C-alpha distance (Angstrom), angle and dihedral (degrees) to the residues before:
residue distance angle dihedral
M1 . . .
P2 3.84 . .
A3 3.81 118.7 .
I4 3.69 117.1 -106.2
Q5 3.73 111.8 -116.9
S6 3.77 118.9 -138.7
E7 3.84 117.9 -132.9
T8 3.83 116.7 -94.8
S9 3.70 110.6 -107.0
Y10 3.75 132.5 -161.6
E11 3.83 130.6 -155.6
I12 3.83 115.4 -131.0
G13 3.87 96.1 -94.3
E14 3.78 95.7 50.7
F15 3.87 90.4 41.7
A16 3.82 90.9 50.5
E17 3.74 89.9 51.9
I18 3.82 93.5 48.1
V19 3.82 92.8 52.4
G20 3.68 95.2 38.2
L21 3.87 98.4 -116.7
S22 3.76 132.1 113.6
A23 3.77 121.8 -106.6
P24 3.77 92.0 -112.1
T25 3.80 88.8 54.5
I26 3.81 92.0 51.3
R27 3.84 86.6 50.4
Y28 3.79 89.8 50.7
Y29 3.77 91.7 48.8
E30 3.82 88.0 51.5
N31 3.81 92.5 48.8
Q32 3.74 91.0 49.2
G33 3.80 90.2 52.0
L34 3.78 96.8 -114.7
L35 3.71 93.2 117.0
K36 3.75 134.8 25.2
A37 3.80 119.6 -150.4
R38 3.68 120.4 -153.0
R39 3.83 117.9 -133.3
T40 3.79 132.0 -134.0
D41 3.86 117.9 -134.8
N42 3.76 88.7 -90.9
G43 3.80 93.0 51.6
R44 3.81 100.2 -103.4
R45 3.79 116.6 146.1
Y46 3.77 119.4 -116.9
F47 3.77 134.3 174.0
T48 3.79 135.0 -157.0
E49 3.81 139.5 -144.8
Q50 3.80 88.0 -91.4
D51 3.89 89.4 56.8
I52 3.82 89.8 52.0
K53 3.78 90.0 52.9
W54 3.88 91.5 46.4
V55 3.87 92.7 48.9
K56 3.78 91.5 48.2
F57 3.81 89.8 52.5
L58 3.83 90.6 48.3
L59 3.84 88.9 50.8
H60 3.83 89.2 52.2
L61 3.82 88.5 53.6
K62 3.81 92.6 44.7
G63 3.79 87.3 47.9
T64 3.79 90.4 60.3
G65 3.77 89.5 56.2
M66 3.83 99.9 -96.8
S67 3.77 109.1 159.9
I68 3.76 123.4 -125.8
N69 3.84 89.2 -110.4
D70 3.79 91.4 53.3
L71 3.92 89.2 46.3
K72 3.80 88.4 53.2
K73 3.80 91.1 50.0
Y74 3.81 89.7 49.9
V75 3.84 91.6 49.8
T76 3.79 92.7 48.5
W77 3.76 95.3 48.2
R78 3.81 90.2 44.9
A79 3.86 87.9 55.3
E80 3.84 89.6 49.7
G81 3.77 90.9 62.5
D82 3.78 135.5 -133.5
Q83 3.75 97.1 -27.4
T84 3.82 86.8 77.4
I85 3.80 97.4 50.8
T86 3.80 89.9 106.5
D87 3.86 90.8 53.1
R88 3.84 90.7 47.8
L89 3.87 92.7 46.5
D90 3.81 90.8 49.2
L91 3.81 90.1 49.9
L92 3.81 91.8 47.8
K93 3.83 92.1 48.8
K94 3.78 91.5 49.3
T95 3.80 90.8 48.7
K96 3.81 89.3 49.5
A97 3.82 92.3 50.5
D98 3.82 92.9 49.3
F99 3.72 90.7 45.2
M100 3.84 92.7 52.1
E101 3.63 91.7 50.6
E102 3.80 90.8 51.3
Y103 3.80 89.1 46.4
R104 3.79 91.9 54.0
Q105 3.81 90.0 51.0
V106 3.82 91.3 49.5
Q107 3.85 89.1 49.5
H108 3.72 90.0 50.7
H109 3.84 91.2 51.1
L110 3.71 90.0 49.4
Q111 3.76 91.4 51.2
I112 3.82 91.0 52.5
L113 3.79 89.8 48.1
N114 3.86 91.7 50.2
D115 3.84 88.9 46.7
K116 3.85 89.7 51.8
I117 3.80 90.3 50.1
D118 3.90 90.9 48.7
W119 3.80 89.1 48.3
Y120 3.81 92.4 52.0
E121 3.84 92.5 43.2
A122 3.81 91.0 50.9
K123 3.80 88.6 52.7
E124 3.82 95.1 43.3
S125 3.86 91.4 49.4
G126 3.76 94.4 47.7
K127 3.88 93.7 -116.7
D128 3.83 88.6 117.4
T129 3.70 115.4 39.1
G130 3.79 95.6 159.3
K131 3.78 127.8 109.7
E132 3.81 96.1 -124.1
P133 3.79 111.4 149.4
F134 3.77 117.4 -123.1
A135 3.81 91.7 -115.4
T136 3.81 90.7 57.2
Y137 3.79 89.0 46.9
L138 3.74 91.4 53.4
Q139 3.82 90.8 49.5
R140 3.78 90.2 51.6
L141 3.85 87.8 54.1
G142 3.75 90.2 54.2
H143 3.79 99.3 -102.6
H144 3.82 115.2 141.5
E145 3.70 105.3 -156.4
């Protein structure tokens, strides 16, 4: 009969390093109810591979701009089971819509930055010797600032 392997566990420092957070942030997530550490018999926190996957998912949500309060809602609803799928889905869709709007704005800022770089490079290379103000240049490119 094959031996049963126990699940790999990580103390808070190692876990923090694996997920790319500091130990105080891990404790904060735990205090906020976003993460639940297991405890050894002597009370030391430890985490598992499942916790790594969970925190990485939370970081994806956080990376989309989801607030701590919305993360807490999500975690609470997840713990309540399948009857909250509609709530979770609505929250994820709202987060996506908000993120996509922010993404569009960031893309626009990047385009303006690229246009400014192009404008300066044209002046520096001598391709543009005119005195056209940048705002006029942007209008000529179709930007409506």
